[in-house]
N, C-alpha and C positions, 0 to 999 in steps of 0.2 A: 724520244722521238727526234728524227733529224730534221734539218731545215727543209722547208717547202718552198716550191717555186711559185705557187699560187695559193690563193685564200681557199681553205678547205671549206666545204658546205655540204649539207645533207643531200640538195638537189643534185650536186655534181658526184658525190658519193654513190647516191642512188643509180645514177646514170652509168657510172663506170661499173657498178656490180651488175646492173642489167646487162650491159654490152658483154661482160665476162659469162654470163649464163647463157646468152644466145650464141655466143661463139664457142660454146662448149669448152671454156677454159677455167681451170681450177686455181684459184688465187692461192698464191704463196707468200705474197707481200702485199701491203696495203696500196692500194691506188693512190696517186698523188692528191686526187680530191678529197681522200678519206683522212689523209694524215692530219693529226691534231684535233680531230673531233673527239669531244667527250664519249665515254663509253655508251651512254644513253642514245646519243645521236647517231652513234656508229651502228648500232643494233636496229634503231629505227630505219636508217637508210637502207640496210640489208634487207629487211622485212618489207619495206615498200618496193625494192626491186624484185624480190619473189613475187609478190602479188601482181606487180605490173606485167611480168613475163607470163604468169600462169593464170591471171584472172579471167580470161576469156574463155577458158575451157570448160568443159562439163565437170561436175563436182568430183566424180571418181577419178576422171583423168587429171583433174587440178592437183589432187593429194599426190598422185604419183609424180607428176612433173615437179611439184614444190619440194618433194623429198630429194630429187635429183638436183634440183637448184641449190637447195641449201647445203648440198655437199660441195657445189663449186664455189660457194662464197662463204663456207664454214670458217675459213681464216679471219674473217671480219669478227664473227661471234667470239672467236677464242681470244682475239686481241682485246676485244671489248670486255670480256669476262676477266681477263688477266689485268687489265687497268683498272677495273672496278674493284678487284680483290686487293689490289696494290694500294689503292686509295682508301680503302675501308679502314676506319679507325679502330674497330672492335677486332676482337680475336676470331669472329666469325668470318669466312671466306666463301664466297659464293662459288660453287664447283664449275668448272668450264662446262661440263655436259649440261648443267641446267640451264645454260643461256642459249643452247642451240636449240632450234625448233625441231623436236623429235617427230618425225612422220607417224602416222597412225599405223601401227603394225597389227596384222590380223594373223597371228599364228595358225588359224584354222585353215588358211589356204594351202599352207605347205603341208600341214598334217593330213588334210583331205587328200592331197596329191599323193602322200605315201601310203595312206590306207586303200586308196584306189588302185595304186600299183600293186599292192599286196593281194587285193580282192581278185584283180585280173590274173595274178600269178596262180593263185588257188584255183580259180575258175578254169584256167589252162589245163592245170593237173586233172581236174574232175572230167573236162571235156575229152582229153586224149584217152583217159581211162574208159570213158563211156564209148568212145569210138571203137576201142578194141574189143570191149565186151559185146558191142552191138554187132560187130563183124562175126563173132563167134556164134551168135544166136541167129543171125539174119536168115539162114537158110531154112529155119523152120518156125520162126516167129512171125512171118508175114511182113506187112509193110509199117508195123507200129515202131521198131526200133529207127527206121529211117525218118519217120515223121518226127520222132523225139529229137533226133540229132539235127534235123532241119530247125526246129525251133532253138536247140542249144547253140547252133552256129549263129543264128540270127542275134541271140542274146550276147554272145561273145562278141560279135562284130559291132553291136551297138555300144557295149561296154567300153571297147577299145576307142571307138569314135567320140564317146563322152570324155574319155580320158584325155583325148588330144585337145578337145575343146576347153576342158578345165585347165590344161597346160597353158592354152592361149590366154585364158583369163589371169592366171597367175603371173603371166609375163607382162600383160598389157593393163590389168587393173580395171578394165572396161566392165561395168556391171551387168549390162544385158548379156554379155558372154557367160557370166557365172549363172544366170537363170536359164539359158538355153542348155547348159551342161546339167543343170538340176532336173530340167524336164526330160532330157535324153535319159538321166540316170533313173528317173521314175519308171519309164517304159522298160528299161533294163530289169529293174527290180520285178515288175509285173512277168516279164518273160522268164526270169529266173525262177519264180514262184510256179510258173506254168510247168517249167522243166522238172521242178521237184515233184510236184504232184503227179506228173506222168511217170516218172521213175518209181515213185511209191506204188502206183497202180501196178506197173510192170512187175514189181517185186513180189507184190501180193498175188499176183497171178502165177507166180513161178512154181507153187506147189502142184498146180494141175499139171504141170509137165513131169513132175516127179511121179504122180499117180497114173501116168499113162501106162498102157500094156506094154508088156516086155518085148512085144513084136513091132514096137514103134520104130520108125526108120532111123531116128537118133536116139541113142541111149540117154536116158535123164541123168545118169551119173556123170557124163561128160559135160552137161550144160547147166544143171541146176546150181553147182557151185559158182559158176561164173554170174548167174542171175541173182544170187543172193550175196555175192561179195561186194557189198555196196560200202564205199568208203565214207561211213557215218561220220567220223571225226573230221574229215577234211570238209564235208558238206556243212558241218556245224561251223567250222571255222570260217569257210567261205560265206556263210550266211551272217554270222557276226560281224565280220569286216564290211560286208555290204551295208548292213544297218547303221554301222558307224559311219561308214563314208556319207550315205545320204544325210544323215543328222549334222555331220560337220560341214557339207556342202551347203545346206540350209543356213546354218549359222553364218558361214562366210558370205553367202549371197546377201542375207539380211544386213550384215554389218557393213557391206560395201555400198549401201545406198546413200 
């Protein structure tokens, strides 16, 4: 350590660290008030600074801000760990990473975002396919296809809205946003089941078209294949991804409390 111009102290080091956090400055050298402090006091001053800056925020927000603050003054923890390892008489050395306060990481947030994106992609494929099949049958199937597509549009719109809300939660870490997204996802799941049941009912009614008299205005041979051409595999993938998404969203929301 070099010579210092003033007496180092925990209070002075804590004030310098808190000032760096508030000014969004990442420390690359020890503040003058921190030079010469033993490792334990150096870590103690850094921890107090983080608590001082983030302590008045709600719990979820406080964790997010504490993680950012620890990055700004991580140099203090590294110096303290290095000095402690240097002064250790035994062969055991304390790892630098073990001295830094690791923020609580919830992988379920990012995984939920990824599965939600995949679910929306699979649902978009099904929606466009349903739209094409509905247009082919619309002229002889009455208003059923239109009503089913309306429910499907509402289902897709809410799914995208929930995805945006979840993205806001991942970015902010604010727990109420996570529960809003879970609530929207629950409604989306209900609409998805309604769309699936309506499609199954429509497919079950398709043979009646095939048994229609030969004098029917639209030949069954041109429409029945479209009615029966249901992408079962993609529906199964979409449903599996949706179930996984709501499970992960619940776990992440509970863990964020």
